[in-house]
C-alpha positions in Angstrom: 260.1 46.6 67.2 261.5 43.1 67.0 262.7 41.9 70.5 264.7 38.9 71.7 264.1 37.9 75.4 266.5 35.7 77.5 264.9 35.1 80.9 264.9 31.8 82.8 261.8 32.5 84.9 258.8 31.1 82.9 256.4 33.5 84.5 258.4 36.6 83.8 259.4 35.4 80.3 255.8 34.7 79.2 254.7 37.9 81.0 257.2 40.0 79.0 256.1 38.3 75.8 252.4 39.1 76.4 253.2 42.6 77.6 255.4 43.5 74.6 253.0 41.9 72.0 250.1 43.8 73.6 252.1 47.0 73.2 252.5 46.3 69.4 256.0 44.8 69.4 257.1 41.4 68.0 259.0 38.9 70.2 261.2 37.0 67.8 262.6 34.7 70.4 262.0 33.9 74.1 264.8 31.9 75.5 265.4 30.3 78.9 269.2 30.5 78.8 272.1 31.9 76.7 272.8 28.8 74.5 270.9 30.0 71.5 271.2 33.8 71.9 274.0 34.3 69.4 272.3 32.1 66.9 269.0 33.8 67.3 270.6 37.3 67.0 272.0 36.2 63.6 268.9 34.5 62.3 266.3 36.9 63.7 268.1 40.3 63.6 266.3 41.8 66.6 266.0 45.5 67.2 266.6 45.0 70.9 267.7 42.2 73.3 266.5 41.8 76.9 268.6 39.6 79.1 268.4 38.6 82.8 271.7 39.0 84.7 271.6 35.6 86.4 270.8 32.7 84.0 271.4 28.9 83.9 273.5 26.9 84.5 275.2 28.6 87.5 272.8 31.6 87.9 275.7 34.0 88.5 276.8 36.1 85.6 275.8 34.3 82.4 273.4 37.0 81.3 275.9 39.9 81.9 278.7 37.9 80.1 276.4 37.4 77.1 275.5 41.1 77.1 279.1 42.0 77.1 279.8 39.5 74.3 276.9 41.0 72.3 278.2 44.5 72.8 281.6 43.4 71.4 280.2 41.4 68.4 277.3 43.6 67.6 278.1 47.1 69.0 275.0 48.7 67.4 272.5 46.3 68.9 270.6 47.9 71.8 270.5 45.9 75.0 268.4 45.9 78.1 269.7 44.0 81.2 267.2 43.1 83.9 268.3 42.4 87.5 266.5 41.4 90.6 268.7 43.7 92.7 271.3 46.4 92.2 274.4 44.6 91.2 276.8 47.5 90.9 279.8 45.6 89.5 277.7 44.3 86.6 276.3 47.7 85.8 279.9 49.1 85.9 281.1 46.4 83.4 278.4 47.4 80.9 279.0 51.1 81.3 282.7 50.6 80.7 282.2 48.3 77.7 282.3 49.9 74.2 279.0 49.5 72.3 275.7 51.0 71.5 272.7 52.0 73.5 271.8 49.9 76.5 269.7 49.9 79.7 270.1 48.4 83.2 266.8 48.2 85.1 265.5 46.4 88.1 262.8 43.9 87.5 260.4 45.8 89.7 260.3 48.4 86.9 258.4 45.9 84.7 255.4 46.4 86.9 255.0 49.9 85.6 254.1 48.8 82.1 253.9 52.2 80.5 257.2 53.4 81.9 258.9 50.0 81.1 257.7 50.0 77.4 258.8 53.7 77.1 262.2 52.7 78.4 262.5 49.9 75.9 261.6 52.3 73.1 264.1 54.9 74.3 266.9 52.3 74.3 265.9 51.0 70.9 266.0 54.6 69.7 269.6 55.0 70.9 269.2 56.2 74.5 271.0 54.9 77.6 268.6 54.1 80.5 269.9 53.3 83.9 267.8 52.4 86.9 267.7 55.3 89.4 268.8 52.8 92.2 271.9 52.0 90.1 272.7 55.6 89.5 272.3 56.4 93.2 274.7 53.7 94.2 277.3 54.8 91.6 277.0 58.4 92.8 277.3 57.4 96.4 280.3 55.2 95.9 282.3 57.9 94.2 280.9 60.6 96.5 284.4 61.2 98.0 286.0 61.9 94.7 287.3 65.5 94.7 285.7 66.4 91.4 282.3 65.0 92.5 282.6 66.9 95.8 282.8 70.1 93.7 279.3 69.5 92.4 276.4 71.4 94.1 273.4 69.4 95.4 271.4 70.7 92.4 274.1 69.6 90.0 274.2 66.2 91.5 270.4 65.9 91.0 270.8 67.0 87.4 273.6 64.5 86.8 271.5 61.7 88.2 268.7 62.6 85.9 271.1 62.7 82.9 272.3 59.2 83.8 268.7 58.0 83.9 268.6 59.0 80.2 266.3 62.0 80.6 266.4 64.8 78.0 267.0 68.4 79.0 263.3 69.1 78.6 262.4 66.2 80.9 264.9 67.3 83.5 263.5 70.8 83.4 259.9 69.5 84.0 261.1 67.1 86.7 263.0 69.8 88.7 260.6 72.7 87.8 263.5 74.6 86.1 263.7 76.3 82.7 265.6 74.5 80.0 268.1 77.3 80.0 268.8 76.7 83.7 269.2 73.0 83.0 271.7 73.7 80.2 273.7 75.9 82.5 273.8 73.1 85.2 274.9 70.6 82.6 277.7 72.9 81.3 278.9 73.4 84.9 278.8 69.6 85.6 281.0 68.8 82.6 283.4 71.6 83.4 283.8 70.4 87.0 284.3 66.8 86.0 286.8 67.8 83.3 284.6 66.4 80.5 283.9 68.1 77.2 280.2 68.8 76.7 278.7 66.9 73.8 275.4 67.1 72.0 275.0 63.3 72.0 272.7 62.4 74.8 274.0 58.9 75.3 277.6 60.0 75.0 277.2 62.4 77.9 275.5 59.7 80.0 278.3 57.3 79.4 281.0 59.9 79.9 279.5 61.1 83.2 278.9 57.6 84.7 282.2 56.3 83.4 284.0 59.2 85.1 282.1 58.6 88.3 282.8 54.9 88.3 286.4 54.9 87.0 287.6 58.1 88.7 289.1 59.9 85.7 289.2 57.2 83.1 288.9 58.0 79.4 285.2 58.6 78.9 283.2 59.5 75.8 284.7 57.0 73.4 281.4 55.2 72.7 279.4 56.5 69.8 275.6 56.1 70.1 272.4 57.9 69.0 271.1 61.1 70.3 268.5 61.6 73.1 266.1 64.4 72.3 
């Protein structure tokens, strides 16, 4: 996998380069800011871009604005946004934007090398991967929504696992349920949220989170790959 990194911290940037190269991937560019991101995407044709949320010169939202720009210009390019803390508004902006597969993870996740690399490969393969902390905040903030209130505690747990990009098989293993039971919970979730069940794993993630965040917006318009 060919990967572009945009991260201002020298230590983290070089650490990511070594980690990814050690895992058999090729880092085609490692940039300290967004100035050359678009040029590098055109010249290097990466399979995945990793961007920090806060980048020079203001260290506010340069990274997220570049991610949104990339999703608009190159909707099929998988993106991973890294953040030091849960920044709910930025996660919501990415969720609401049209585009391909993406991930939003806290930087702490990089410490678990195996899980981090697996997340990258899932995103590059078309999955949507959201940090559990981001999912928890989105679920909590919309917890008073009537439709969300209709979900049982088990259905909320399954929905959170879906939003993390887990397959039905992975959810079944996580919750010690049969896959048939997981499928029944998912069907109930979509019915209660007024969403049409879809075989596309990423579409269901985006639809569920978009509904939670936007309280009945028009979800499910993004076409992405399928999570197995």
